[in-house]
LUMVEXTI-382728 format. One record per atom (N, C-alpha, C, CB): residue number from 1; residue in three letters; atom name; x, y, z. Coordinates in nm, 3 decimals, padded with zeros to 5 digits, always signed. Glycine has a CB too. Layout:
<recs>
i	aa	at	c1	c2	c3
NUM	ALA	CA	X	Y	Z
...
</recs>
This chain:
<recs>
i	aa	at	c1	c2	c3
1	MET	N	-01.638	-01.568	-02.002
1	MET	CA	-01.688	-01.442	-01.946
1	MET	C	-01.588	-01.392	-01.842
1	MET	CB	-01.830	-01.461	-01.885
2	LEU	N	-01.566	-01.265	-01.843
2	LEU	CA	-01.476	-01.202	-01.746
2	LEU	C	-01.541	-01.204	-01.608
2	LEU	CB	-01.442	-01.057	-01.789
3	THR	N	-01.472	-01.259	-01.510
3	THR	CA	-01.520	-01.265	-01.373
3	THR	C	-01.447	-01.164	-01.286
3	THR	CB	-01.504	-01.406	-01.315
4	MET	N	-01.498	-01.142	-01.165
4	MET	CA	-01.433	-01.053	-01.071
4	MET	C	-01.290	-01.101	-01.043
4	MET	CB	-01.513	-01.044	-00.939
5	ASN	N	-01.273	-01.231	-01.020
5	ASN	CA	-01.141	-01.284	-00.988
5	ASN	C	-01.043	-01.266	-01.103
5	ASN	CB	-01.151	-01.431	-00.951
6	LYS	N	-01.090	-01.287	-01.226
6	LYS	CA	-01.002	-01.272	-01.342
6	LYS	C	-00.966	-01.125	-01.363
6	LYS	CB	-01.070	-01.330	-01.470
7	LEU	N	-01.063	-01.035	-01.348
7	LEU	CA	-01.032	-00.892	-01.359
7	LEU	C	-00.930	-00.851	-01.254
7	LEU	CB	-01.160	-00.808	-01.345
8	PHE	N	-00.947	-00.900	-01.133
8	PHE	CA	-00.852	-00.867	-01.026
8	PHE	C	-00.712	-00.918	-01.064
8	PHE	CB	-00.898	-00.928	-00.890
9	GLU	N	-00.704	-01.042	-01.108
9	GLU	CA	-00.576	-01.103	-01.145
9	GLU	C	-00.507	-01.024	-01.257
9	GLU	CB	-00.597	-01.248	-01.188
10	ILE	N	-00.580	-00.992	-01.362
10	ILE	CA	-00.523	-00.917	-01.474
10	ILE	C	-00.480	-00.778	-01.428
10	ILE	CB	-00.625	-00.906	-01.590
11	SER	N	-00.563	-00.712	-01.348
11	SER	CA	-00.535	-00.575	-01.303
11	SER	C	-00.414	-00.570	-01.211
11	SER	CB	-00.656	-00.517	-01.231
12	ILE	N	-00.409	-00.659	-01.114
12	ILE	CA	-00.298	-00.654	-01.018
12	ILE	C	-00.166	-00.683	-01.089
12	ILE	CB	-00.321	-00.754	-00.902
13	GLU	N	-00.168	-00.779	-01.181
13	GLU	CA	-00.046	-00.812	-01.254
13	GLU	C	+00.003	-00.692	-01.334
13	GLU	CB	-00.070	-00.932	-01.347
14	ARG	N	-00.086	-00.625	-01.408
14	ARG	CA	-00.046	-00.512	-01.490
14	ARG	C	-00.002	-00.394	-01.405
14	ARG	CB	-00.161	-00.471	-01.582
15	LEU	N	-00.081	-00.361	-01.302
15	LEU	CA	-00.053	-00.239	-01.226
15	LEU	C	+00.069	-00.253	-01.135
15	LEU	CB	-00.173	-00.201	-01.143
16	LEU	N	+00.099	-00.373	-01.090
16	LEU	CA	+00.222	-00.391	-01.011
16	LEU	C	+00.345	-00.364	-01.096
16	LEU	CB	+00.228	-00.532	-00.952
17	LYS	N	+00.334	-00.385	-01.227
17	LYS	CA	+00.445	-00.353	-01.317
17	LYS	C	+00.460	-00.202	-01.336
17	LYS	CB	+00.424	-00.420	-01.452
18	ARG	N	+00.359	-00.127	-01.299
18	ARG	CA	+00.358	+00.018	-01.319
18	ARG	C	+00.366	+00.094	-01.186
18	ARG	CB	+00.232	+00.059	-01.395
19	LYS	N	+00.427	+00.033	-01.086
19	LYS	CA	+00.434	+00.094	-00.953
19	LYS	C	+00.488	+00.236	-00.955
19	LYS	CB	+00.520	+00.010	-00.862
20	GLN	N	+00.587	+00.261	-01.039
20	GLN	CA	+00.649	+00.394	-01.040
20	GLN	C	+00.548	+00.501	-01.077
20	GLN	CB	+00.766	+00.396	-01.138
21	ILE	N	+00.462	+00.473	-01.175
21	ILE	CA	+00.360	+00.571	-01.213
21	ILE	C	+00.262	+00.591	-01.099
21	ILE	CB	+00.285	+00.525	-01.341
22	LEU	N	+00.224	+00.482	-01.033
22	LEU	CA	+00.132	+00.494	-00.919
22	LEU	C	+00.195	+00.575	-00.806
22	LEU	CB	+00.092	+00.355	-00.867
23	LYS	N	+00.322	+00.553	-00.779
23	LYS	CA	+00.390	+00.630	-00.674
23	LYS	C	+00.397	+00.778	-00.710
23	LYS	CB	+00.533	+00.575	-00.651
24	MET	N	+00.422	+00.808	-00.837
24	MET	CA	+00.425	+00.948	-00.880
24	MET	C	+00.287	+01.010	-00.864
24	MET	CB	+00.472	+00.960	-01.026
25	SER	N	+00.182	+00.934	-00.896
25	SER	CA	+00.046	+00.988	-00.889
25	SER	C	+00.005	+01.021	-00.745
25	SER	CB	-00.053	+00.890	-00.949
26	GLU	N	+00.067	+00.957	-00.647
26	GLU	CA	+00.035	+00.984	-00.507
26	GLU	C	+00.072	+01.127	-00.468
26	GLU	CB	+00.109	+00.885	-00.416
27	LYS	N	+00.162	+01.188	-00.544
27	LYS	CA	+00.207	+01.324	-00.515
27	LYS	C	+00.124	+01.430	-00.587
27	LYS	CB	+00.353	+01.338	-00.554
28	ILE	N	+00.041	+01.387	-00.682
28	ILE	CA	-00.034	+01.482	-00.764
28	ILE	C	-00.183	+01.459	-00.745
28	ILE	CB	+00.005	+01.468	-00.914
29	PRO	N	-00.248	+01.535	-00.658
29	PRO	CA	-00.392	+01.516	-00.641
29	PRO	C	-00.466	+01.543	-00.771
29	PRO	CB	-00.444	+01.607	-00.530
30	ASN	N	-00.564	+01.460	-00.798
30	ASN	CA	-00.649	+01.475	-00.917
30	ASN	C	-00.565	+01.483	-01.045
30	ASN	CB	-00.736	+01.600	-00.904
31	GLY	N	-00.468	+01.396	-01.054
31	GLY	CA	-00.374	+01.400	-01.166
31	GLY	C	-00.411	+01.321	-01.289
31	GLY	CB	-00.245	+01.354	-01.121
32	GLY	N	-00.539	+01.285	-01.308
32	GLY	CA	-00.579	+01.214	-01.429
32	GLY	C	-00.546	+01.066	-01.427
32	GLY	CB	-00.515	+01.276	-01.546
33	LEU	N	-00.530	+01.009	-01.311
33	LEU	CA	-00.494	+00.868	-01.299
33	LEU	C	-00.600	+00.776	-01.361
33	LEU	CB	-00.472	+00.832	-01.153
34	GLU	N	-00.726	+00.813	-01.350
34	GLU	CA	-00.832	+00.724	-01.399
34	GLU	C	-00.824	+00.702	-01.550
34	GLU	CB	-00.968	+00.780	-01.363
35	ASN	N	-00.794	+00.804	-01.627
35	ASN	CA	-00.781	+00.788	-01.772
35	ASN	C	-00.664	+00.696	-01.806
35	ASN	CB	-00.762	+00.923	-01.840
36	TRP	N	-00.553	+00.716	-01.739
36	TRP	CA	-00.437	+00.629	-01.759
36	TRP	C	-00.473	+00.486	-01.723
36	TRP	CB	-00.317	+00.676	-01.676
37	LEU	N	-00.539	+00.467	-01.611
37	LEU	CA	-00.580	+00.334	-01.565
37	LEU	C	-00.670	+00.265	-01.667
37	LEU	CB	-00.651	+00.345	-01.429
38	GLN	N	-00.763	+00.340	-01.724
38	GLN	CA	-00.854	+00.284	-01.824
38	GLN	C	-00.776	+00.226	-01.942
38	GLN	CB	-00.952	+00.392	-01.873
39	TRP	N	-00.680	+00.300	-01.993
39	TRP	CA	-00.603	+00.252	-02.108
39	TRP	C	-00.514	+00.134	-02.070
39	TRP	CB	-00.517	+00.364	-02.166
40	GLU	N	-00.453	+00.136	-01.954
40	GLU	CA	-00.372	+00.023	-01.907
40	GLU	C	-00.456	-00.103	-01.896
40	GLU	CB	-00.307	+00.056	-01.771
41	LEU	N	-00.574	-00.091	-01.838
41	LEU	CA	-00.659	-00.209	-01.821
41	LEU	C	-00.712	-00.261	-01.954
41	LEU	CB	-00.775	-00.176	-01.729
42	MET	N	-00.747	-00.171	-02.043
42	MET	CA	-00.793	-00.217	-02.174
42	MET	C	-00.682	-00.295	-02.245
42	MET	CB	-00.837	-00.097	-02.260
43	GLU	N	-00.560	-00.246	-02.239
43	GLU	CA	-00.449	-00.316	-02.302
43	GLU	C	-00.425	-00.451	-02.235
43	GLU	CB	-00.321	-00.230	-02.297
44	ALA	N	-00.429	-00.455	-02.102
44	ALA	CA	-00.407	-00.580	-02.028
44	ALA	C	-00.517	-00.682	-02.059
44	ALA	CB	-00.401	-00.553	-01.877
45	LEU	N	-00.641	-00.636	-02.065
45	LEU	CA	-00.752	-00.725	-02.096
45	LEU	C	-00.739	-00.780	-02.239
45	LEU	CB	-00.887	-00.652	-02.079
46	GLU	N	-00.702	-00.694	-02.333
46	GLU	CA	-00.685	-00.741	-02.470
46	GLU	C	-00.567	-00.837	-02.481
46	GLU	CB	-00.665	-00.621	-02.564
47	ASP	N	-00.460	-00.810	-02.406
47	ASP	CA	-00.346	-00.903	-02.404
47	ASP	C	-00.389	-01.040	-02.350
47	ASP	CB	-00.232	-00.846	-02.318
48	ALA	N	-00.489	-01.041	-02.263
48	ALA	CA	-00.540	-01.166	-02.204
48	ALA	C	-00.647	-01.232	-02.292
48	ALA	CB	-00.597	-01.139	-02.065
49	GLY	N	-00.676	-01.173	-02.409
49	GLY	CA	-00.768	-01.235	-02.503
49	GLY	C	-00.911	-01.184	-02.500
49	GLY	CB	-00.769	-01.378	-02.480
50	TYR	N	-00.937	-01.078	-02.425
50	TYR	CA	-01.072	-01.020	-02.420
50	TYR	C	-01.083	-00.906	-02.520
50	TYR	CB	-01.104	-00.969	-02.278
51	LYS	N	-01.203	-00.884	-02.569
51	LYS	CA	-01.231	-00.771	-02.658
51	LYS	C	-01.284	-00.656	-02.570
51	LYS	CB	-01.335	-00.809	-02.772
52	THR	N	-01.229	-00.538	-02.587
52	THR	CA	-01.273	-00.424	-02.506
52	THR	C	-01.326	-00.313	-02.595
52	THR	CB	-01.159	-00.371	-02.419
53	ALA	N	-01.414	-00.232	-02.536
53	ALA	CA	-01.470	-00.118	-02.608
53	ALA	C	-01.504	-00.009	-02.508
53	ALA	CB	-01.595	-00.158	-02.689
54	LEU	N	-01.514	+00.112	-02.560
54	LEU	CA	-01.553	+00.227	-02.478
54	LEU	C	-01.698	+00.267	-02.501
54	LEU	CB	-01.462	+00.344	-02.507
55	LYS	N	-01.770	+00.193	-02.583
55	LYS	CA	-01.905	+00.233	-02.616
55	LYS	C	-01.997	+00.242	-02.495
55	LYS	CB	-01.963	+00.137	-02.716
56	GLY	N	-01.959	+00.179	-02.386
56	GLY	CA	-02.040	+00.184	-02.266
56	GLY	C	-02.053	+00.323	-02.209
56	GLY	CB	-01.983	+00.094	-02.162
57	LYS	N	-01.960	+00.409	-02.238
57	LYS	CA	-01.967	+00.546	-02.189
57	LYS	C	-02.099	+00.611	-02.229
57	LYS	CB	-01.850	+00.628	-02.242
58	VAL	N	-02.149	+00.573	-02.345
58	VAL	CA	-02.270	+00.637	-02.397
58	VAL	C	-02.383	+00.536	-02.413
58	VAL	CB	-02.240	+00.704	-02.530
59	ALA	N	-02.355	+00.425	-02.478
59	ALA	CA	-02.463	+00.338	-02.526
59	ALA	C	-02.503	+00.224	-02.433
59	ALA	CB	-02.424	+00.281	-02.654
60	GLN	N	-02.410	+00.166	-02.361
60	GLN	CA	-02.439	+00.046	-02.282
60	GLN	C	-02.397	+00.065	-02.138
60	GLN	CB	-02.369	-00.075	-02.342
61	TRP	N	-02.485	+00.046	-02.047
61	TRP	CA	-02.459	+00.038	-01.904
61	TRP	C	-02.396	+00.163	-01.844
61	TRP	CB	-02.370	-00.077	-01.878
62	GLY	N	-02.348	+00.256	-01.922
62	GLY	CA	-02.284	+00.375	-01.870
62	GLY	C	-02.152	+00.348	-01.802
62	GLY	CB	-02.375	+00.442	-01.775
63	CYS	N	-02.082	+00.244	-01.845
63	CYS	CA	-01.956	+00.203	-01.781
63	CYS	C	-01.834	+00.251	-01.859
63	CYS	CB	-01.952	+00.052	-01.766
64	ASP	N	-01.720	+00.251	-01.793
64	ASP	CA	-01.596	+00.295	-01.855
64	ASP	C	-01.543	+00.198	-01.960
64	ASP	CB	-01.491	+00.316	-01.751
65	ILE	N	-01.555	+00.068	-01.936
65	ILE	CA	-01.504	-00.033	-02.029
65	ILE	C	-01.610	-00.140	-02.046
65	ILE	CB	-01.369	-00.094	-01.979
66	ILE	N	-01.633	-00.183	-02.170
66	ILE	CA	-01.720	-00.296	-02.199
66	ILE	C	-01.630	-00.409	-02.247
66	ILE	CB	-01.831	-00.259	-02.306
67	VAL	N	-01.646	-00.528	-02.189
67	VAL	CA	-01.564	-00.643	-02.223
67	VAL	C	-01.650	-00.747	-02.292
67	VAL	CB	-01.495	-00.702	-02.097
68	ASP	N	-01.606	-00.788	-02.410
68	ASP	CA	-01.675	-00.891	-02.490
68	ASP	C	-01.824	-00.863	-02.508
68	ASP	CB	-01.658	-01.027	-02.425
69	ASP	N	-01.861	-00.737	-02.515
69	ASP	CA	-02.000	-00.694	-02.536
69	ASP	C	-02.096	-00.746	-02.429
69	ASP	CB	-02.047	-00.739	-02.671
70	GLU	N	-02.043	-00.788	-02.312
70	GLU	CA	-02.133	-00.842	-02.211
70	GLU	C	-02.104	-00.800	-02.068
70	GLU	CB	-02.129	-00.988	-02.218
71	VAL	N	-01.987	-00.748	-02.041
71	VAL	CA	-01.951	-00.712	-01.904
71	VAL	C	-01.912	-00.564	-01.900
71	VAL	CB	-01.834	-00.801	-01.851
72	GLY	N	-01.985	-00.486	-01.821
72	GLY	CA	-01.954	-00.345	-01.802
72	GLY	C	-01.870	-00.325	-01.677
72	GLY	CB	-02.082	-00.263	-01.793
73	ILE	N	-01.758	-00.256	-01.693
73	ILE	CA	-01.667	-00.227	-01.581
73	ILE	C	-01.666	-00.078	-01.557
73	ILE	CB	-01.523	-00.281	-01.610
74	GLU	N	-01.691	-00.038	-01.434
74	GLU	CA	-01.680	+00.102	-01.395
74	GLU	C	-01.552	+00.120	-01.314
74	GLU	CB	-01.805	+00.148	-01.313
75	LEU	N	-01.474	+00.220	-01.351
75	LEU	CA	-01.349	+00.252	-01.281
75	LEU	C	-01.369	+00.375	-01.196
75	LEU	CB	-01.233	+00.274	-01.381
76	ARG	N	-01.301	+00.378	-01.083
76	ARG	CA	-01.302	+00.499	-01.001
76	ARG	C	-01.172	+00.505	-00.923
76	ARG	CB	-01.426	+00.502	-00.904
77	THR	N	-01.105	+00.618	-00.934
77	THR	CA	-00.983	+00.641	-00.856
77	THR	C	-01.007	+00.756	-00.760
77	THR	CB	-00.861	+00.671	-00.949
78	ALA	N	-00.944	+00.746	-00.646
78	ALA	CA	-00.953	+00.854	-00.547
78	ALA	C	-00.812	+00.885	-00.501
78	ALA	CB	-01.045	+00.814	-00.425
79	SER	N	-00.761	+00.997	-00.548
79	SER	CA	-00.623	+01.033	-00.516
79	SER	C	-00.608	+01.086	-00.374
79	SER	CB	-00.573	+01.136	-00.614
80	VAL	N	-00.719	+01.106	-00.305
80	VAL	CA	-00.710	+01.153	-00.166
80	VAL	C	-00.780	+01.057	-00.069
80	VAL	CB	-00.771	+01.293	-00.153
81	GLY	N	-00.815	+00.937	-00.116
81	GLY	CA	-00.878	+00.839	-00.029
81	GLY	C	-01.021	+00.875	+00.009
81	GLY	CB	-00.797	+00.822	+00.095
82	ASN	N	-01.090	+00.950	-00.074
82	ASN	CA	-01.226	+00.995	-00.045
82	ASN	C	-01.325	+00.880	-00.068
82	ASN	CB	-01.263	+01.117	-00.132
83	ILE	N	-01.375	+00.823	+00.040
83	ILE	CA	-01.464	+00.707	+00.032
83	ILE	C	-01.596	+00.743	-00.037
83	ILE	CB	-01.492	+00.653	+00.173
84	ASN	N	-01.648	+00.860	-00.012
84	ASN	CA	-01.773	+00.900	-00.077
84	ASN	C	-01.758	+00.909	-00.228
84	ASN	CB	-01.821	+01.035	-00.022
85	TRP	N	-01.644	+00.953	-00.276
85	TRP	CA	-01.619	+00.960	-00.419
85	TRP	C	-01.618	+00.819	-00.478
85	TRP	CB	-01.485	+01.032	-00.448
86	LEU	N	-01.565	+00.722	-00.404
86	LEU	CA	-01.562	+00.585	-00.452
86	LEU	C	-01.703	+00.526	-00.458
86	LEU	CB	-01.473	+00.499	-00.362
87	THR	N	-01.778	+00.539	-00.351
87	THR	CA	-01.913	+00.480	-00.349
87	THR	C	-02.006	+00.552	-00.447
87	THR	CB	-01.972	+00.485	-00.208
88	ASN	N	-01.975	+00.675	-00.480
88	ASN	CA	-02.052	+00.749	-00.579
88	ASN	C	-02.052	+00.679	-00.714
88	ASN	CB	-01.997	+00.891	-00.593
89	ALA	N	-01.948	+00.603	-00.744
89	ALA	CA	-01.941	+00.527	-00.869
89	ALA	C	-02.055	+00.425	-00.876
89	ALA	CB	-01.805	+00.456	-00.883
90	ILE	N	-02.089	+00.368	-00.764
90	ILE	CA	-02.198	+00.268	-00.760
90	ILE	C	-02.331	+00.338	-00.781
90	ILE	CB	-02.198	+00.192	-00.624
91	ASP	N	-02.351	+00.452	-00.717
91	ASP	CA	-02.475	+00.527	-00.733
91	ASP	C	-02.493	+00.577	-00.877
91	ASP	CB	-02.478	+00.645	-00.637
92	LYS	N	-02.385	+00.627	-00.936
92	LYS	CA	-02.394	+00.684	-01.071
92	LYS	C	-02.396	+00.578	-01.181
92	LYS	CB	-02.278	+00.777	-01.095
93	HIS	N	-02.348	+00.458	-01.150
93	HIS	CA	-02.337	+00.352	-01.252
93	HIS	C	-02.392	+00.221	-01.196
93	HIS	CB	-02.189	+00.333	-01.298
94	PRO	N	-02.520	+00.218	-01.164
94	PRO	CA	-02.579	+00.100	-01.099
94	PRO	C	-02.587	-00.023	-01.190
94	PRO	CB	-02.716	+00.132	-01.049
95	LYS	N	-02.572	-00.006	-01.320
95	LYS	CA	-02.583	-00.119	-01.412
95	LYS	C	-02.448	-00.187	-01.439
95	LYS	CB	-02.642	-00.073	-01.543
96	ALA	N	-02.341	-00.133	-01.384
96	ALA	CA	-02.209	-00.196	-01.403
96	ALA	C	-02.210	-00.336	-01.343
96	ALA	CB	-02.096	-00.109	-01.339
97	HIS	N	-02.138	-00.424	-01.407
97	HIS	CA	-02.126	-00.561	-01.357
97	HIS	C	-02.011	-00.573	-01.258
97	HIS	CB	-02.105	-00.658	-01.472
98	LEU	N	-01.901	-00.503	-01.289
98	LEU	CA	-01.782	-00.505	-01.205
98	LEU	C	-01.736	-00.362	-01.181
98	LEU	CB	-01.668	-00.590	-01.269
99	TYR	N	-01.678	-00.339	-01.065
99	TYR	CA	-01.624	-00.208	-01.029
99	TYR	C	-01.478	-00.227	-00.992
99	TYR	CB	-01.705	-00.142	-00.911
100	LEU	N	-01.393	-00.139	-01.043
100	LEU	CA	-01.252	-00.142	-01.010
100	LEU	C	-01.217	-00.008	-00.948
100	LEU	CB	-01.164	-00.173	-01.134
101	PHE	N	-01.166	-00.012	-00.826
101	PHE	CA	-01.131	+00.108	-00.752
101	PHE	C	-00.983	+00.110	-00.721
101	PHE	CB	-01.213	+00.118	-00.622
102	THR	N	-00.920	+00.226	-00.732
102	THR	CA	-00.788	+00.247	-00.673
102	THR	C	-00.800	+00.371	-00.585
102	THR	CB	-00.676	+00.265	-00.784
103	PHE	N	-00.735	+00.364	-00.470
103	PHE	CA	-00.744	+00.477	-00.378
103	PHE	C	-00.625	+00.476	-00.284
103	PHE	CB	-00.876	+00.473	-00.297
104	LEU	N	-00.600	+00.594	-00.225
104	LEU	CA	-00.489	+00.609	-00.133
104	LEU	C	-00.528	+00.566	+00.007
104	LEU	CB	-00.439	+00.753	-00.131
105	ASN	N	-00.435	+00.500	+00.073
105	ASN	CA	-00.451	+00.459	+00.212
105	ASN	C	-00.316	+00.486	+00.279
105	ASN	CB	-00.494	+00.307	+00.224
106	ARG	N	-00.293	+00.612	+00.306
106	ARG	CA	-00.163	+00.653	+00.363
106	ARG	C	-00.147	+00.601	+00.506
106	ARG	CB	-00.149	+00.806	+00.362
107	ASP	N	-00.027	+00.611	+00.559
107	ASP	CA	+00.001	+00.566	+00.696
107	ASP	C	-00.104	+00.619	+00.792
107	ASP	CB	+00.141	+00.611	+00.740
108	ASN	N	-00.149	+00.533	+00.881
108	ASN	CA	-00.247	+00.565	+00.985
108	ASN	C	-00.385	+00.602	+00.930
108	ASN	CB	-00.197	+00.678	+01.068
109	SER	N	-00.407	+00.577	+00.802
109	SER	CA	-00.538	+00.604	+00.742
109	SER	C	-00.629	+00.483	+00.765
109	SER	CB	-00.525	+00.636	+00.591
110	MET	N	-00.756	+00.508	+00.777
110	MET	CA	-00.856	+00.402	+00.791
110	MET	C	-00.934	+00.385	+00.660
110	MET	CB	-00.952	+00.433	+00.907
111	ALA	N	-00.887	+00.447	+00.552
111	ALA	CA	-00.962	+00.446	+00.426
111	ALA	C	-00.991	+00.304	+00.379
111	ALA	CB	-00.885	+00.520	+00.318
112	ARG	N	-00.892	+00.218	+00.383
112	ARG	CA	-00.912	+00.081	+00.334
112	ARG	C	-01.018	+00.007	+00.417
112	ARG	CB	-00.779	+00.002	+00.336
113	GLU	N	-01.002	+00.011	+00.549
113	GLU	CA	-01.098	-00.057	+00.635
113	GLU	C	-01.239	-00.002	+00.620
113	GLU	CB	-01.053	-00.046	+00.781
114	ILE	N	-01.249	+00.130	+00.612
114	ILE	CA	-01.380	+00.193	+00.599
114	ILE	C	-01.444	+00.156	+00.465
114	ILE	CB	-01.369	+00.347	+00.612
115	PHE	N	-01.366	+00.163	+00.356
115	PHE	CA	-01.423	+00.133	+00.226
115	PHE	C	-01.461	-00.015	+00.214
115	PHE	CB	-01.325	+00.169	+00.115
116	GLU	N	-01.377	-00.105	+00.264
116	GLU	CA	-01.411	-00.247	+00.259
116	GLU	C	-01.537	-00.277	+00.340
116	GLU	CB	-01.293	-00.331	+00.310
117	ARG	N	-01.552	-00.215	+00.453
117	ARG	CA	-01.673	-00.234	+00.534
117	ARG	C	-01.795	-00.176	+00.462
117	ARG	CB	-01.657	-00.166	+00.674
118	THR	N	-01.779	-00.058	+00.404
118	THR	CA	-01.889	+00.008	+00.332
118	THR	C	-01.934	-00.076	+00.213
118	THR	CB	-01.846	+00.146	+00.284
119	ILE	N	-01.840	-00.124	+00.134
119	ILE	CA	-01.874	-00.201	+00.014
119	ILE	C	-01.945	-00.331	+00.052
119	ILE	CB	-01.748	-00.230	-00.069
120	THR	N	-01.905	-00.391	+00.162
120	THR	CA	-01.971	-00.513	+00.211
120	THR	C	-02.113	-00.481	+00.257
120	THR	CB	-01.892	-00.576	+00.327
121	GLU	N	-02.130	-00.371	+00.329
121	GLU	CA	-02.263	-00.332	+00.375
121	GLU	C	-02.357	-00.300	+00.259
121	GLU	CB	-02.252	-00.211	+00.467
122	LEU	N	-02.302	-00.259	+00.146
122	LEU	CA	-02.382	-00.229	+00.026
122	LEU	C	-02.418	-00.356	-00.053
122	LEU	CB	-02.306	-00.132	-00.064
123	GLY	N	-02.374	-00.471	-00.005
123	GLY	CA	-02.409	-00.597	-00.069
123	GLY	C	-02.311	-00.645	-00.174
123	GLY	CB	-02.542	-00.585	-00.129
124	PHE	N	-02.187	-00.603	-00.164
124	PHE	CA	-02.085	-00.641	-00.261
124	PHE	C	-01.986	-00.739	-00.199
124	PHE	CB	-02.010	-00.517	-00.313
125	ILE	N	-01.924	-00.819	-00.285
125	ILE	CA	-01.806	-00.895	-00.246
125	ILE	C	-01.690	-00.835	-00.324
125	ILE	CB	-01.823	-01.050	-00.275
126	TYR	N	-01.569	-00.856	-00.276
126	TYR	CA	-01.455	-00.789	-00.337
126	TYR	C	-01.326	-00.866	-00.315
126	TYR	CB	-01.440	-00.647	-00.282
127	LYS	N	-01.225	-00.827	-00.390
127	LYS	CA	-01.086	-00.867	-00.369
127	LYS	C	-01.006	-00.739	-00.366
127	LYS	CB	-01.034	-00.967	-00.482
128	SER	N	-00.910	-00.732	-00.274
128	SER	CA	-00.827	-00.611	-00.268
128	SER	C	-00.684	-00.649	-00.233
128	SER	CB	-00.883	-00.510	-00.165
129	ASP	N	-00.594	-00.560	-00.271
129	ASP	CA	-00.453	-00.577	-00.238
129	ASP	C	-00.384	-00.441	-00.253
129	ASP	CB	-00.385	-00.685	-00.330
130	SER	N	-00.265	-00.432	-00.201
130	SER	CA	-00.186	-00.310	-00.212
130	SER	C	-00.108	-00.311	-00.343
130	SER	CB	-00.089	-00.296	-00.091
131	LEU	N	-00.112	-00.198	-00.413
131	LEU	CA	-00.031	-00.179	-00.532
131	LEU	C	+00.103	-00.115	-00.497
131	LEU	CB	-00.105	-00.093	-00.636
132	THR	N	+00.098	-00.021	-00.403
132	THR	CA	+00.217	+00.042	-00.346
132	THR	C	+00.192	+00.050	-00.197
132	THR	CB	+00.246	+00.186	-00.409
133	SER	N	+00.284	+00.107	-00.124
133	SER	CA	+00.264	+00.119	+00.021
133	SER	C	+00.144	+00.209	+00.055
133	SER	CB	+00.389	+00.174	+00.087
134	ASN	N	+00.101	+00.292	-00.039
134	ASN	CA	-00.011	+00.382	-00.015
134	ASN	C	-00.134	+00.359	-00.104
134	ASN	CB	+00.035	+00.522	-00.033
135	THR	N	-00.121	+00.282	-00.211
135	THR	CA	-00.229	+00.269	-00.308
135	THR	C	-00.291	+00.130	-00.303
135	THR	CB	-00.178	+00.299	-00.448
136	ILE	N	-00.424	+00.127	-00.296
136	ILE	CA	-00.500	+00.003	-00.288
136	ILE	C	-00.576	-00.020	-00.419
136	ILE	CB	-00.599	+00.006	-00.168
137	LEU	N	-00.582	-00.145	-00.461
137	LEU	CA	-00.667	-00.188	-00.572
137	LEU	C	-00.778	-00.273	-00.512
137	LEU	CB	-00.585	-00.268	-00.682
138	LEU	N	-00.902	-00.244	-00.549
138	LEU	CA	-01.016	-00.323	-00.503
138	LEU	C	-01.110	-00.345	-00.620
138	LEU	CB	-01.089	-00.252	-00.384
139	VAL	N	-01.143	-00.471	-00.648
139	VAL	CA	-01.238	-00.508	-00.752
139	VAL	C	-01.359	-00.566	-00.682
139	VAL	CB	-01.176	-00.611	-00.855
140	ALA	N	-01.479	-00.519	-00.720
140	ALA	CA	-01.602	-00.560	-00.650
140	ALA	C	-01.712	-00.594	-00.748
140	ALA	CB	-01.648	-00.450	-00.556
141	LYS	N	-01.805	-00.676	-00.698
141	LYS	CA	-01.929	-00.707	-00.771
141	LYS	C	-02.038	-00.730	-00.669
141	LYS	CB	-01.911	-00.832	-00.864
142	ARG	N	-02.161	-00.717	-00.713
142	ARG	CA	-02.274	-00.745	-00.624
142	ARG	C	-02.270	-00.893	-00.590
142	ARG	CB	-02.412	-00.707	-00.691
143	ALA	N	-02.298	-00.926	-00.465
143	ALA	CA	-02.286	-01.064	-00.418
143	ALA	C	-02.370	-01.161	-00.498
143	ALA	CB	-02.325	-01.072	-00.274
144	GLN	N	-02.486	-01.119	-00.546
144	GLN	CA	-02.574	-01.210	-00.617
144	GLN	C	-02.540	-01.226	-00.764
144	GLN	CB	-02.714	-01.164	-00.604
145	ASP	N	-02.450	-01.143	-00.819
145	ASP	CA	-02.416	-01.149	-00.961
145	ASP	C	-02.317	-01.262	-00.989
145	ASP	CB	-02.358	-01.014	-01.008
146	SER	N	-02.323	-01.316	-01.110
146	SER	CA	-02.237	-01.428	-01.147
146	SER	C	-02.104	-01.383	-01.204
146	SER	CB	-02.307	-01.516	-01.247
147	PHE	N	-02.083	-01.256	-01.226
147	PHE	CA	-01.960	-01.207	-01.289
147	PHE	C	-01.840	-01.222	-01.199
147	PHE	CB	-01.975	-01.062	-01.328
</recs>
């Protein structure tokens, strides 16, 4: 079963190889990064031996990616570091098992600290790291979930 730690490991490995695209996306607000991210992650997950599907968009859990017919992953990107847009993913997709967020945290921004505090207060645990000097990857799950 895909766990939060494994999703984080697969995601960080794949996206660090794509730093140039992430850096370019920092210059283009609302540039469609989430769709690109979805396809990159699906390919990385399949390369790691997982089966992925998009049927969750409609039929199961309302999530962006379904892994092995049992784990729903919701993706959310924020090209301007909008914390409310990120937490909105949890409100709109409460049945997701795992959440993967990318967001901007430019110099002197408190976006990372605020979002990490917010996600903890909402009852989630997470792993996060920098993808570029401005872009953060954060994978989260509800503290009580086994995923």
